[in-house]
C-alpha positions as CSV (number, residue, x, y, z in Angstrom):
1,X,76.2,20.3,-51.0
2,X,73.5,18.7,-48.8
3,X,70.0,20.0,-49.2
4,X,68.4,21.3,-46.0
5,X,65.6,19.0,-44.5
6,X,62.2,19.6,-45.8
7,X,60.4,20.3,-42.5
8,X,57.1,21.1,-44.3
9,X,57.1,17.8,-46.0
10,X,57.7,16.0,-42.7
11,X,54.9,17.9,-41.1
12,X,52.5,16.9,-43.9
13,X,53.7,13.2,-43.6
14,X,53.0,13.2,-39.9
15,X,49.3,14.2,-40.3
16,X,47.2,11.0,-39.7
17,X,44.9,9.9,-42.5
18,X,41.3,10.5,-42.1
19,X,41.5,13.9,-40.2
20,X,40.2,15.8,-43.3
21,X,37.7,15.1,-46.0
22,X,36.0,16.7,-48.9
23,X,32.4,17.8,-49.1
24,X,30.6,15.7,-51.8
25,X,28.6,18.7,-53.0
26,X,30.7,21.9,-52.7
27,X,34.2,20.3,-52.4
28,X,35.2,22.2,-49.4
29,X,37.8,20.6,-47.0
30,X,36.2,19.5,-43.9
31,X,37.8,18.7,-40.6
32,X,36.3,15.3,-39.5
33,X,36.0,16.2,-35.8
34,X,34.1,19.4,-36.7
35,X,32.0,17.5,-39.2
36,X,31.0,15.0,-36.5
37,X,30.1,17.8,-34.1
38,X,27.9,19.3,-36.9
39,X,26.1,15.9,-37.2
40,X,27.9,15.2,-40.4
41,X,26.4,18.3,-42.2
42,X,28.8,20.5,-44.3
43,X,29.2,23.9,-42.6
44,X,29.6,25.6,-46.0
45,X,26.8,24.3,-48.2
46,X,24.5,22.3,-45.8
47,X,25.1,19.0,-47.6
48,X,24.0,16.1,-45.4
49,X,26.3,13.2,-45.4
50,X,24.9,9.7,-45.1
51,X,24.6,8.2,-41.6
52,X,24.8,4.6,-40.4
53,X,21.8,3.1,-38.7
54,X,23.3,3.0,-35.2
55,X,24.5,6.6,-35.6
56,X,20.9,7.6,-36.7
57,X,19.4,6.0,-33.7
58,X,22.0,7.6,-31.3
59,X,21.2,11.1,-32.7
60,X,17.4,10.6,-32.3
61,X,16.6,8.5,-29.3
62,X,17.0,9.6,-25.8
63,X,20.4,8.4,-24.5
64,X,20.5,4.8,-23.2
65,X,16.9,4.1,-24.0
66,X,17.1,2.1,-27.3
67,X,16.4,-1.6,-26.8
68,X,17.1,-3.4,-30.0
69,X,14.8,-6.2,-31.2
70,X,15.7,-9.1,-33.7
71,X,19.4,-8.1,-33.4
72,X,20.5,-11.5,-34.7
73,X,18.2,-11.8,-37.6
74,X,20.5,-12.3,-40.7
75,X,20.0,-13.1,-44.4
76,X,20.5,-16.5,-46.1
77,X,21.2,-17.2,-49.7
78,X,18.2,-19.1,-50.8
79,X,19.0,-18.7,-54.6
80,X,22.6,-19.6,-54.1
81,X,23.6,-16.4,-55.8
82,X,27.3,-16.3,-56.7
83,X,29.4,-14.2,-54.3
84,X,26.4,-13.1,-52.2
85,X,27.8,-14.6,-48.9
86,X,31.1,-12.8,-49.6
87,X,29.3,-9.4,-50.0
88,X,27.2,-10.0,-46.9
89,X,30.3,-10.8,-44.9
90,X,32.1,-7.7,-46.2
91,X,29.4,-5.4,-45.2
92,X,28.7,-7.2,-41.8
93,X,32.3,-6.6,-41.0
94,X,32.2,-2.9,-42.3
95,X,29.0,-1.9,-40.4
96,X,29.0,-4.4,-37.5
97,X,25.3,-5.2,-38.5
98,X,23.9,-8.6,-39.7
99,X,21.7,-6.8,-42.3
100,X,20.8,-3.3,-43.4
101,X,18.0,-2.4,-40.9
102,X,17.8,-2.2,-37.1
103,X,14.7,-1.5,-34.9
104,X,13.6,-1.4,-31.3
105,X,12.0,0.4,-28.5
106,X,13.2,3.8,-27.2
107,X,12.1,7.1,-25.9
108,X,12.2,10.4,-27.8
109,X,12.2,13.5,-25.4
110,X,10.5,11.2,-23.0
111,X,7.8,9.8,-25.3
112,X,7.8,6.1,-25.7
113,X,8.0,4.9,-29.3
114,X,9.3,2.4,-31.7
115,X,12.1,3.4,-34.0
116,X,13.9,1.8,-36.9
117,X,16.7,2.9,-39.3
118,X,18.3,1.6,-42.6
119,X,22.0,1.6,-43.0
120,X,23.1,2.8,-46.6
121,X,26.5,1.3,-45.9
122,X,25.2,-2.3,-46.0
123,X,24.6,-3.2,-49.7
124,X,23.0,0.4,-50.1
125,X,20.2,-0.8,-47.6
126,X,18.8,-2.9,-50.5
127,X,15.5,-4.5,-49.5
128,X,15.7,-8.1,-48.9
129,X,14.0,-10.7,-46.8
130,X,15.5,-9.5,-43.5
131,X,14.9,-5.8,-44.1
132,X,11.3,-6.5,-45.0
133,X,10.8,-8.8,-42.0
134,X,12.4,-6.3,-39.6
135,X,10.2,-3.4,-40.9
136,X,7.1,-5.6,-40.7
137,X,7.9,-6.7,-37.2
138,X,8.4,-3.2,-36.1
139,X,5.0,-2.2,-37.4
140,X,3.4,-5.1,-35.8
141,X,5.0,-4.4,-32.4
142,X,4.1,-0.8,-32.5
143,X,0.5,-1.8,-33.2
144,X,0.4,-4.3,-30.4
145,X,2.2,-2.0,-27.9
146,X,0.2,1.1,-29.2
147,X,3.4,3.0,-29.4
148,X,4.0,5.5,-32.3
149,X,6.4,4.4,-35.1
150,X,9.4,6.3,-36.6
151,X,11.3,4.7,-39.5
152,X,14.4,6.2,-41.2
153,X,14.4,4.9,-44.7
154,X,17.3,4.6,-47.1
155,X,17.6,2.2,-50.1
156,X,19.1,1.8,-53.4
157,X,16.5,-0.7,-54.5
158,X,15.6,-4.4,-54.2
159,X,18.2,-7.0,-53.4
160,X,18.6,-8.8,-56.7
161,X,20.5,-11.7,-55.1
162,X,17.2,-12.8,-53.3
163,X,15.0,-12.5,-56.5
164,X,11.2,-12.6,-55.9
165,X,11.7,-13.0,-52.2
166,X,13.1,-9.5,-52.2
167,X,10.1,-8.1,-54.3
168,X,7.6,-9.8,-52.0
169,X,8.8,-7.5,-49.2
170,X,7.1,-4.5,-50.9
171,X,3.6,-6.2,-50.5
172,X,4.4,-7.5,-47.0
173,X,5.5,-4.1,-45.6
174,X,2.7,-2.2,-47.3
175,X,0.1,-4.6,-45.8
176,X,1.9,-4.1,-42.3
177,X,1.6,-0.4,-42.7
178,X,-2.2,-0.7,-43.6
179,X,-2.8,-2.7,-40.5
180,X,-0.9,-0.2,-38.4
181,X,-3.1,2.6,-39.7
182,X,-6.2,0.6,-39.0
183,X,-5.0,0.1,-35.5
184,X,-4.9,4.0,-35.1
185,X,-1.2,4.1,-34.2
186,X,0.7,7.0,-36.0
187,X,3.6,6.3,-38.3
188,X,6.2,8.9,-39.3
189,X,8.4,8.1,-42.2
190,X,11.7,9.9,-42.6
191,X,13.3,9.7,-46.0
192,X,17.2,10.0,-46.2
193,X,19.6,9.9,-49.0
194,X,18.8,7.8,-51.1
195,X,15.3,6.4,-50.8
196,X,14.4,4.7,-54.0
197,X,12.8,1.9,-55.9
198,X,10.9,-0.7,-53.8
199,X,11.3,0.9,-50.4
200,X,10.0,4.2,-51.8
201,X,7.2,2.4,-53.6
202,X,6.1,0.6,-50.4
203,X,6.5,1.4,-46.7
204,X,8.6,4.5,-47.0
205,X,5.7,6.5,-48.8
206,X,3.0,5.2,-46.5
207,X,3.7,7.2,-43.3
208,X,0.9,9.4,-41.8
209,X,3.6,12.2,-42.1
210,X,6.4,11.9,-44.5
211,X,9.6,13.9,-43.6
212,X,12.8,14.2,-45.6
213,X,16.3,15.4,-45.0
214,X,17.5,18.3,-47.3
215,X,18.8,17.2,-50.7
216,X,18.0,13.5,-50.3
217,X,17.6,11.6,-53.5
218,X,13.9,10.3,-53.6
219,X,12.2,8.6,-56.3
220,X,11.3,5.2,-57.8
221,X,13.9,5.0,-60.6
222,X,17.0,7.3,-60.2
223,X,17.7,10.0,-62.8
224,X,20.6,8.1,-64.5
225,X,18.4,5.0,-64.9
226,X,15.6,7.0,-66.5
227,X,18.0,8.8,-68.8
228,X,19.8,5.8,-69.8
229,X,16.7,3.7,-70.5
230,X,14.4,6.4,-72.1
231,X,17.2,8.5,-73.7
232,X,15.7,11.7,-72.2
233,X,17.5,14.4,-70.2
234,X,15.7,15.2,-67.0
235,X,15.6,18.7,-65.5
236,X,18.0,19.3,-62.7
237,X,16.7,18.4,-59.2
238,X,13.7,16.2,-60.3
239,X,14.6,13.5,-57.7
240,X,15.3,15.7,-54.7
241,X,13.5,16.0,-51.5
242,X,12.8,19.6,-52.5
243,X,11.1,18.4,-55.8
244,X,9.1,16.0,-54.0
245,X,7.9,18.5,-51.5
246,X,6.8,20.9,-54.3
247,X,4.8,18.1,-55.8
248,X,3.0,16.8,-52.7
249,X,4.9,13.6,-52.1
250,X,6.7,14.8,-49.0
251,X,5.2,16.8,-46.1
252,X,8.2,18.4,-44.5
253,X,12.0,18.9,-45.2
254,X,13.8,19.1,-41.8
255,X,17.6,19.7,-41.4
256,X,19.3,17.1,-39.3
257,X,20.0,19.5,-36.4
258,X,16.2,19.9,-36.1
259,X,15.1,16.5,-36.8
260,X,14.9,15.2,-33.2
261,X,12.8,18.1,-31.8
262,X,10.5,18.1,-34.9
263,X,9.8,14.4,-34.6
264,X,8.9,14.9,-31.0
265,X,6.5,17.8,-32.0
266,X,4.9,15.5,-34.6
267,X,4.4,12.8,-32.1
268,X,2.7,15.4,-29.8
269,X,0.3,16.3,-32.7
270,X,-0.5,12.8,-33.7
271,X,-0.5,10.9,-30.3
272,X,-1.4,11.9,-26.8
């Protein structure tokens, strides 16, 4: 006897890949189109998924106003670190970026400003020579043009493949932030998930106002690194944006849906 066709199985097989995904925090199944409309924020628990640099700029800047600078600046391999070129090529193909940071001029609700964003999809936005150089150039340009600066930070740490050249970017970006402050030009630093290590210990923590997205991992050494190296168990939530707000390291926590308007209000308070 021939079994009847399994129409349900056929229907499942016909569903294209990538239509549904699972929330990292609560595990709920999310329809990708609805997730995109919700700015990649889970409707069940409010978890903020990571965004690419271009998506971040597109959500924040006024439409068709962003003019990118230094678009072709790409890293080299000065230490001839094994497989570094292959990793760069992989993430360049994946993100469409030459490195992990973009910046340029734009308008935010009609206010001219300089804006930059890191892309956690590119080697976890690790700080190397190009990222540090671009951040520095963005700050110098903002000072020269007397235009307020907004930077969206994300980073998993220094780029070990570039050795001391990577670590030098901490001092370079911190010095540029100081010169920007001396010029009297406001700088709003927005911390996204994750903002850690050298980026957090340099330019990301030096804004005139420091904003964070809900639940973002923020801190110098991540909790797993601390627990593994010091053999201690940290209390839950010690490296979250909420923890940093409670301890004075962050000024505001702003949900993604409110970020654009809040940044515009901050520019109004800081700049006229």
